[in-house]
C-alpha positions, 0 to 999 in steps of 0.5 A: 626589756632584756636585762643588762649584760655588764661587759667585762672584757674587750678584744683588741684588733689592730685594724689600721696601722702605718706601713709606708712612710715614703721611699722604696717598696717592692711588689711580690711576683704574684702581687700578694704582698708588698714590702714597704719602707716605714722609717727604720723598719720594713713592713710586709703588707698583705695587699688584699686587706692592708694587714701587716704580715710581718715587721722587719726591724733594721738599724736605727740609722739605716734610713732605707733607700732601696728594696728589691725581691728575688724572682721567687719571693724567697729573699728580700734585699735592703739598703740604706744610708748605713751603706750596708746591703742586707739579705733577708730570708722571708720564711724566717724574716731574719738577716742571713747575709750583709755586706758593705760595698758603696761609698755612699747610700744605695739609691736603687737595686735590681735582682736578676731573673735567675735570682743569682745576681744583685745590681746596686746603684749608688750615690757614689756614681758607681754601679756594682753587681753582687753574687747573692749567695757569696756576697762578693762583687762580680762587676764594678762599673764607673762612668756616670758623672752624678748620682745613679738613680735607677738600675735594671737588668734586661728581662731576657736572661739570654741577654747579659745587659744591665741598664743604669740611669743617672741624675746626669741625664744619661743612660748607660748600657753595661755588658756583663760578659765583657764587663764594660759599658757598650753604649751611653744614651744621651737624649734626656735633659734631666734626671732619669726616673724610670726605665722599662724594656719592651716585651720583644726585648729590643726597645728600651723606654726611659722617662725623666723629669724633662717631661719626655719618654725616649724609645731606644733601639737596642740593636744599634742604641739609637733613639728612634722616638721621643714622646712629649708628655708635658708633665714631670714623670716618675713612673713608667711601665710596659703593658704586656700582650695577652693581658686584659689591658692589652686587649682593650688597648688593641681594640681601641687602636683598631677602631680608631684606625691609627694602627699601622701593620708594619710593626706591633705597637708598644703600650706603656703607662706613665704617671707623674706630678699631675696625679693622673694615669695615662696610657700611650701607643709608641707607634703613633706617640699619642695618648690612648687613655687619660684619666679625667680627674685625679684620685690623689687627695688635693692639697691646699698647697698650690705646689704641684710637687706635693701632689701626684704619683711617685711610682706605678707597677702593673700587677701580675695575673691581671690584678690591675695597676698599682700607683703610689702617691706623694702622700703615701697612698697605694691606689689599686686600679682595675679595668671596667668596660665603658660605653663611651671610652671603651674602657675605664680605670676604676679605683677599687682600693686605696691603702693609706700608708701613713697618718701622722696623727688621728684626731677624731673619728666616727662610725658612718651609716645605719649599718656602721660599715664605714669609719670616718677618720680625721687626721692632720690633713685637710681631707676626711678619710672614710674606711671600709670596715671589712677591708680597712681600705680607704673607700674615698676621701672628702676634700674641701677644707683648706686647713686641718680637719679637727673634729667630725660627727655623723648621723643618718638623716630623716630620709635615711642618708648618712650625713657627716659634719666636719670642723676645721682650722679654716674657721668653717664647718662643712656638711657632707652627704657620704653617699654622693661624696659631695659637700652639701653645706658650708658654714662660716662665721667662726673667728677661730678653728672649729674644735667640736661639732655635734649632730642632733640626736632625735630630730636630725635637723641641726648641728652645733659647733664650738670654736677656739673663738669661745662661741657656740653656734647652732646650724639649721639643716632646713632647706638643705637637699641631701643630693645637692650638687653645689654646697649652700651656705648654712645659717646659724640659728643661735650664737652664744659666747660660752666660755673664757677659753677654747671649746674642746667638746660638745654633746647634745642630749638624747631628746635634743633639749640640751647641749653641753660644752667643755672648755679649757677654762676648766668648766662645762656648761649646759645650755637649753636649745634652741636659744642657747640659754644657760642652765647650769655651770659644772665647776670642779675640775682643776684642768681643762675639760677635753670631753663631755657626754650626756647619759642615755638614761639618766639626767647626768653628764660625764666630763673628762679632764686634764686633771686625770679624772672623770666626773659625773654631774647632776644636771638639776643642780650641777653637783658632782655625783662621782669621781673616777680616778685611775688614769696617769695623765690627761683623760681625753675622751669618755663615752657611755656603754651598756645603756649608761651603766658603763663607760669607756675612757682613753687618755694621754697615757695611751691607756683605754679603760672600761668603767662600771658606774654603779661600783665606781670601779675600773673593770679593765685596762688596756695598753694597746697604743704607744701615744696619746689616744685622741679619738674614740668612736662608739658603735651604737648597734654592736657597742664595739668601739674604735680608738686612735691617736698619736701613733697613727694606729686605729684599734677596733675593740669587740666585746668578748665577755660572752666568748671569754665566759664560754672559753672559761667554761670549756676550759673548766670542763676540759680540765675536769675530764683531763683531771679524771684521765690523770687519776685513771693513769695514776691508778693504772700505774701509767706514770708517763701519761700521768706526768704528761697530763699533770704538765698540761693541767699545770699541777705541780703538787701532783707532779711532785707526788708522781716523781716521789712515787717513782723515786721509791720504785726500783724501775723508777729511773727508766720510767722517768727517762721515758717521761722526760724524752717526750717533754718539749722545751717549754715543758722542760723549762716549766719542770725546771721552775717546779724543781727550783721551788721544790729544791728550796725545801729540805723535805722535798729536795731529795725528789728535786735532786732525783729529777735533776739527775734524770734531766742531766743524764738524758738531755745534752747540756747544749740543748738545755742551754738553748732553753729560753730563761734557763740561766736564771733557773740554774742560778736559783738551783745552785745555792740550795743544791750546794747547801743540801750537799753540805748537809748530806756531807755532814751527815755522812761524816757523822756516821763514821763515829757509829762505824768506829764505835761498833767496830771497837765493840766487836759487834759487827761481823763481816758480811761474807766468808770471802771477807773472813778468808781475806782477813785470815790471810792478812793475819798470817802474813802479819805473823810471819813478818813479825817472826822474821823480825824477832830472829835477829833481835835475840842477839840483844839481851836487853830488857827493851828487846824483851819488852818490845818482843813481848808487845809484838807477840801480844799484838799478834795474839790480839789481832788473831782473835776472831770477832764475836758473832752477834748471834752467839 
């Protein structure tokens, strides 16, 4: 047996995120991405793998009501309840223009084929046309008597027509050149929901909630046909000629003999409240294709408005048909040849846009290529791990599915057991996607189920009625078409409160139950005889699990702790503390030497049993983490919770170790390059390498060396020119630290002088976080300036003393000549003043003249040379 490799780190990959909460959406011209409204944000969804390419945050009170893309997919237009129309640049995902135009919310938008005009329909009964570049209104149309629900430009750019449909059951045709309404089409009796124009551009198709499709001749604006559909329609789109679907429909029409040669028929697709796709022929007014069953998840509610489609779009480049359901699913259909029906629409991808909360999940199948997820719905969604698209939905429960568990039967087929609020358990064959067994008898919602680990011939369920039941799988066929009633082999009243979790021992001899009554009980199978009661938690127990190698059990509780118990005597072996809120799930990893836990604090923690320590903590959820699924083969795991996000976690211990070794090796090589550059006096290269290796001490030594060189300033300029904004920011951090120490401050000031001389102040201010760094530099720089100023002033006393002692001689002869000229001028001035003073014979004049002469004689004495 190979030695255990303790896991130290996991890498998180967000795989399933909510991207559509209902409302508007827009498909790109090539079908590669979809812009979806998700609350107050716009999600840019990659249609191939359901990953979110970008998220655009809009105002919190926006309430998106309309989205549109320009023909080149460069700009995205959005509008909402705030009445603000925004233009987003999809290259930078920033708003480049916004304006207000309507007096109410914008209900629909459409961009002209040229990309220069944008039409908006509002709840204020107005239709406005805007110049995209200028953001000003070019057309203002009034006439509708109710909310304008849909709007569309004529696809032919040579025809300057605009169509608008309203809740007043009318369609208006507006001429953009004449700036007026040229026709009002009145044949509907309910709100308009969708419009389309035929490929030749002379027929308008309109659909509404009055269960009919009207075809209008755009020559004289007369209704030439009304086709009853017998369902409320929400989506209508025309099939273009030359596509794969059009060729299939043409061949079907010819073989049926219904086609007339007088005109080419118009094929169109309708979707509505029934949740089925139908394709029609306009010439005969009949349905050429109709789905036999709906792919929409069936709700337990009998109201048809809660099921069905809300929109349909034919994807470009023969990529199929996209239909959007009421419960926020994106269904992608593709064509498939069928011997009986000539062709058939096959659901090849289902993207789930919104799950309010994820309650439980498990990996499914021997290869663990699927993930079964229980949300707050009556159905179980099964996701493909590669594309993270919903492969299929298991429908049968009439209330929310609370729990599930999976196993591979003795015949090799994957089985799934579910428990629901409808007080029943169901057994599913995931290959045939059928329910093969139903167990009834619980008097409360079933909150926990667990499969047999060894023999795979029974499973156990726990309910809010405080009982545990053992259900036998004997006599059940994996390929049964109709579900049979499951039989309970044993029943026990186990706890005083709701049962939250169940776990079966690896050898199928014991089952452990955790309850809200703060206890966990171990029972012997198959008779459910009590073995031991585990007491010690201060709050209800949310999760229990047997160790795969030891005779012990771990329990996770609402008291923020995880405890490990000995089965033999029920003693608590260890207590793990670290979560800040209730611990909701805990499962073993690495053959029982580690386990992972998740809780209501949104944290996922990795623990090592032997050291009793938390190895790693991850914060990748924004709400409670209810669900935890462990892969038995790869030991990857998945987490999900109240934020409707499923994160996949992969063991990155080996890759992290390799990466650390690679970085260390690369650091050694780069360090040698740095030393070589220093020896070669290549300071520019040395400074760059020091930045890459994050060596501030070496960087200081390089700058200090340049300070002592005469040509250091030019080399510093060359080195600083090469640095980017991030490196400049890093340099400011280093300088701030150096500037705090008097021994290093002169180098810091030298570098600062070079930076401010080379880089313009505008570029410095653009560096993120520079303000805080400058604030840290200013006080110490002022302190250093004051200290230098005091030292400079102190040198003046030395200068004065040396001058007074006549020990300093001028540096050059020019200075001596200058001093001599000044002395001669002073002597001449004194002689001029002496002449008029002779008239006064007082003693004062004699004394003053004597003093002046003495002063003149003193100043004329040359300074003594130090060499003499």
